[in-house]
N, C-alpha and C positions, 0 to 999 in steps of 0.2 A: 546165395552169398555166404561165404564162410567168414568167421570172426577173425579179426586181425589183432596181433599182439606185437610188442617190441618197439623198436625205434620208430619215430615219425617218418612217414614217407616223404622224401625230398623229390619233387617233380623233376628237378634238374639232374638227379642221380640216375645212373644206369644200373639196374639190379639184374643179377643173373638168377634165373629160375633154378631152384634147387629142391626137387621133391625128396621127401624122406619119410620113413616109417619108424614109429616109436611105439613102445608097449608098456602098459601098466601090468607088472608081474606081481601078482598077489599070492601069498602063502599064509593062510590064517589071517591074523590081524596085521601082518607086515607086508611091505613092498620091497622089492629088490630094485635098487637104484644104482646109478653109477656116478662116481665123482670123477670129473675130468680135470686133470692138473692144468695149470696155466698161471698167468699173472694173477688172475682172479679165479680160483678153483670154482667149478660149477657142479651142483648136484642136479642130475637130470634123469629123465626116463631113459632107459636103454633104447638104442636105435640110432639111426643116422641116415645119411644120404643113400639114394638109390643110384647105382652106377649105370651108365649108358648101356642099354641092352639087357639090364637086369630086371627081373620081375619083382614086384613089391614084397611078397611073402618070403621068397628065398633071401632077399636083401635084409629083411627084418631078422630072420633066423641067423644070418651071418653076423649082423651087427650085434645082436644079443650075445652071441658066443664071443665075439671080439672084445666087447666091453664088460662082460660079467663073468665069462667062463661057464655059463649055464646054457642048457637046452631048455626049450619051452614046449608046451602043448600047442594045440591048434589055436591060433589067434582069431579073435572076433573083432571086427571093425567097429569102433565107437563113433568116429567122426574125424573132422580135420579142422585145422586153423592155419593162418598165414602169419609169418614173422618176417619183418624187414630188419636185417641185422648185418653187421660187419663180421666176416669170418677171417680172423687174422691168419689162421693156418693155411688159407688159400689166397689171402690178400685180396679179398673181393667183398663187395656189398651184394647180399643175396636176398631174394624173395623166396623164403623157405615155405613150401607147402608141406605141412606136418600132418600126416595121417596117423591117428592114434588107435591102437588096438588094445585088447585085454586078453591075457593068457595066464596060465599057471606055470611057474618054473617046474621042470620035471627032473632034471639030473644035472649035478655039478660035475664038470669035467676037470676043473682046476682053476687057477687064477685067470683073470682077463688076459686075452692074447694081445690086445692093443696097448702099446706103451702109453703111460699117462692116464690110465683108467683104473679105478678101484671099485669093486662091487661092495655095496653096503646095504644091510637090512634096516629099514626105518619103519616105526609104527605108522600105519596108514593114516591115522587121525592127525599125525604131526606132519605128514609129507607136504600138504599144500603150502604150509608156511616155510618149509625148508627148500622146496624146489626153486631153482634159479630162474626159470622162465615161467611167465604168467600163464601161457597156454597149457603147459604140462600141469601146473597147479590147478587150473580150472577143471581139467578133465578128471583129475584125482578127486577134487572136491565134489564133483557130481556123483561120484560113487559112494561117498560117505553117507 
């Protein structure tokens, strides 16, 4: 059984399963995170949804490049958690299965490719308190 974070589950609600891959990118004492613009900007681990027919690791590399402009080394799987959350950009309630990896950023190609994302370096010790979602924060806190 994997731990659950986020909104309370409403048994009357239909949730769309949305698998995703996310990564803790550490360089020295800092983490590379992404800020996603919106009504309420969110500080997150880089990563995102795995498209139909896409494999997890290529999806993670794609998402990291889109959201941060960085390439990363070989990711190591740390674990997973579930989130039940409304996704306004898709207008749906989702059961997100978030698989978390650890890797080192290797090369910066430029700014994030995805509109509305900004890469930011944050001291690792401060990251759990700054991350918007509890699942991301819990995985970073375990590494401290």
